[in-house]
C-alpha positions as CSV (number, residue, x, y, z in Angstrom):
1,M,-22.2,-15.8,-5.0
2,K,-23.0,-12.1,-5.9
3,E,-20.4,-9.7,-5.0
4,V,-21.6,-7.0,-2.6
5,L,-20.6,-3.6,-3.7
6,K,-19.4,-1.4,-0.8
7,T,-20.5,2.0,-0.4
8,T,-18.3,5.0,0.6
9,R,-19.8,4.9,3.9
10,D,-18.9,1.1,4.3
11,I,-15.3,2.2,3.4
12,A,-15.4,5.1,6.1
13,R,-16.4,2.5,8.6
14,E,-13.9,0.1,7.6
15,L,-11.0,2.8,8.1
16,A,-12.7,3.9,11.4
17,R,-12.6,0.3,12.6
18,K,-9.1,-0.2,11.7
19,Y,-7.4,3.3,12.6
20,S,-9.7,4.9,15.0
21,T,-13.1,5.1,16.6
22,M,-15.8,7.8,15.2
23,T,-18.9,9.5,16.0
24,H,-21.6,9.6,13.3
25,D,-20.7,13.0,12.3
26,E,-16.9,12.1,12.0
27,L,-18.1,9.2,9.6
28,D,-19.8,11.7,7.6
29,I,-17.0,13.8,7.2
30,L,-14.7,11.0,6.4
31,E,-17.2,9.5,3.8
32,N,-17.3,13.1,2.2
33,I,-13.6,13.2,1.7
34,L,-13.2,9.8,0.2
35,V,-12.7,9.7,-3.6
36,P,-13.3,6.2,-5.3
37,M,-10.8,5.6,-8.2
38,K,-10.7,2.5,-10.7
39,F,-7.6,1.5,-12.6
40,A,-7.1,-1.3,-15.1
41,K,-4.2,-3.9,-14.7
42,G,-1.0,-2.3,-15.6
43,Q,-2.3,1.3,-15.4
44,M,-0.3,3.7,-13.4
45,I,-1.9,5.1,-10.2
46,L,1.1,7.6,-9.9
47,S,3.8,7.9,-12.3
48,E,7.3,9.4,-11.9
49,G,7.6,13.2,-11.6
50,E,3.9,13.7,-10.3
51,I,3.3,15.0,-6.8
52,C,1.5,12.4,-4.4
53,K,-1.5,14.4,-3.0
54,H,-3.3,11.4,-1.7
55,I,-3.3,8.5,0.6
56,Y,-4.7,5.4,-1.2
57,Y,-6.7,2.7,0.6
58,I,-6.9,-0.5,-1.6
59,E,-10.5,-1.7,-1.8
60,K,-9.7,-4.2,-4.3
61,G,-6.8,-5.6,-6.2
62,L,-2.8,-5.6,-6.0
63,V,-0.8,-2.6,-6.5
64,R,3.1,-2.3,-6.5
65,Q,5.3,0.8,-5.8
66,F,8.6,0.8,-7.7
67,Y,11.5,3.1,-8.9
68,F,14.3,3.0,-11.4
69,K,18.0,2.3,-10.3
70,K,20.5,2.1,-13.0
71,G,17.9,1.5,-15.6
72,K,16.4,-1.3,-13.5
73,E,13.1,-1.5,-11.8
74,V,13.2,-2.0,-8.1
75,T,10.0,-3.1,-6.3
76,E,9.8,-1.1,-2.8
77,H,6.2,-2.0,-1.7
78,M,3.3,-4.3,-2.6
79,A,-0.1,-4.2,-1.2
80,V,-3.6,-5.7,-1.3
81,E,-6.9,-5.2,0.0
82,G,-7.4,-3.3,3.2
83,N,-3.8,-1.7,3.0
84,I,-2.5,1.8,2.5
85,V,-0.1,3.1,-0.3
86,M,1.3,6.5,-0.5
87,C,4.8,8.1,-1.6
88,I,5.3,9.5,1.8
89,E,8.2,11.9,0.8
90,S,6.3,13.5,-2.2
91,L,3.2,13.7,0.0
92,F,4.7,15.7,2.8
93,K,7.4,17.7,0.8
94,E,4.8,18.2,-2.1
95,E,7.7,17.6,-4.6
96,P,7.6,15.2,-7.5
97,T,8.0,11.5,-6.7
98,S,10.7,9.1,-8.1
99,L,8.4,6.4,-7.0
100,Q,5.7,4.9,-9.4
101,V,2.6,3.1,-8.3
102,E,1.2,0.7,-10.6
103,A,-1.9,-1.5,-10.7
104,L,-0.9,-5.3,-10.9
105,E,-4.6,-6.3,-11.1
106,P,-7.7,-4.4,-11.8
107,V,-7.9,-2.1,-8.8
108,L,-10.5,-0.1,-6.8
109,I,-8.9,2.5,-4.6
110,Y,-10.4,5.2,-2.1
111,A,-8.3,8.1,-2.1
112,L,-7.8,10.4,0.9
113,P,-6.5,13.8,-0.3
114,K,-4.0,15.0,2.0
115,A,-5.1,18.6,2.0
116,R,-8.7,17.8,2.8
117,L,-7.6,15.2,5.5
118,E,-5.4,17.7,7.4
119,E,-8.2,20.4,7.0
120,V,-10.8,18.2,8.7
121,A,-8.2,16.6,11.1
122,L,-7.8,20.2,12.8
123,H,-11.3,19.9,14.0
124,N,-11.9,16.3,14.6
125,V,-9.7,14.6,17.1
126,N,-10.7,10.9,15.8
127,I,-9.8,11.9,12.3
128,Q,-6.5,13.3,13.6
129,I,-5.9,10.0,15.2
130,L,-6.8,8.0,12.0
131,Y,-4.3,10.1,10.0
132,R,-1.5,9.6,12.6
133,K,-2.3,5.9,12.8
134,I,-2.1,5.5,8.9
135,L,1.3,7.2,9.0
136,E,2.6,5.2,11.8
137,E,1.5,1.9,9.9
138,S,3.4,3.3,6.8
139,L,6.6,3.9,8.8
140,I,6.5,0.5,10.6
141,L,6.0,-1.4,7.4
142,S,9.2,0.5,5.9
143,Q,11.2,-0.4,8.9
144,I,10.0,-4.1,8.7
145,H,11.2,-4.1,5.0
146,A,14.5,-2.4,5.7
147,D,15.3,-4.8,8.5
148,L,14.4,-8.0,6.4
149,L,17.0,-6.8,3.9
150,R,19.6,-6.1,6.3
151,F,19.3,-8.9,8.8
152,E,17.6,-11.9,7.1
153,T,19.0,-14.6,4.8
154,A,17.2,-15.1,1.5
155,Q,15.3,-17.9,2.8
156,D,14.1,-16.2,5.9
157,R,13.2,-13.0,3.9
158,Y,10.8,-15.1,1.8
159,R,9.4,-16.9,4.9
160,K,8.6,-13.7,6.7
161,M,7.0,-12.1,3.4
162,C,4.8,-15.2,3.3
163,K,3.8,-14.7,6.7
164,L,3.3,-11.0,6.8
165,A,2.0,-10.7,3.2
166,T,0.4,-14.0,2.3
167,Q,-1.7,-12.5,-0.4
168,V,1.0,-10.7,-2.1
169,T,3.0,-13.7,-2.2
170,L,0.2,-15.7,-3.8
171,R,-0.7,-13.2,-6.3
172,A,2.3,-11.1,-7.2
173,P,4.5,-12.0,-10.2
174,L,7.7,-13.8,-9.0
175,V,9.9,-11.1,-10.7
176,Y,8.4,-8.5,-8.4
177,I,8.6,-10.4,-5.3
178,A,12.3,-11.3,-6.0
179,S,12.8,-7.5,-6.6
180,Y,11.2,-6.6,-3.4
181,L,13.4,-9.2,-1.5
182,Q,16.5,-7.9,-3.4
183,M,17.2,-11.2,-5.0
184,T,17.4,-12.4,-8.6
185,P,14.4,-14.6,-9.6
186,E,16.8,-17.7,-9.9
187,T,17.6,-17.3,-6.0
188,L,13.8,-16.9,-5.4
189,S,13.1,-20.0,-7.3
190,R,15.7,-22.0,-5.3
191,V,14.6,-20.6,-2.0
192,R,10.9,-21.4,-2.8
193,S,11.8,-25.1,-3.9
194,N,14.0,-25.5,-0.8
195,I,11.0,-24.3,1.4
196,V,8.7,-26.7,-0.3
197,L,11.1,-29.7,-0.2
198,G,12.3,-28.9,3.3
């Protein structure tokens, strides 16, 4: 089956469907600010010390956000098709980020430059709503992750992740899933075999 390549217009429609309703003119505006970007597996989308200037919408592939703590990589977030990735603190403070964003598979992203998005949002209510909804979604996901780590057992953490991010659990290397759930790869292996056996 031949893969149908989406146009920037298709992506604008996808974003509008997910986050807001839009007129034909607003779709034109949104389409004009979207920037397609391709990354190879293992390539950095955003490196430590850079300023995050975009909100990234993943059209294809798997990405992870991570940082270094005492010389060790800690995975903070992973996302697949149809999801948004950004370094929110760097984006709004316009300061260098300590987070890094890496392509775990070949990735196609559509970037929404923050400056352009804010500029057009001033004159377009539906684009304003889209912007707000994207930020709300990002904050809710951060809260879900924080609560997962604070309140859930290792087994429940993994179970919930399987439910909330099925594709990530199927495609991401175990070492990153373990890091995201704040457990060792050994603990994760035990948890997974208990779930399979149980």
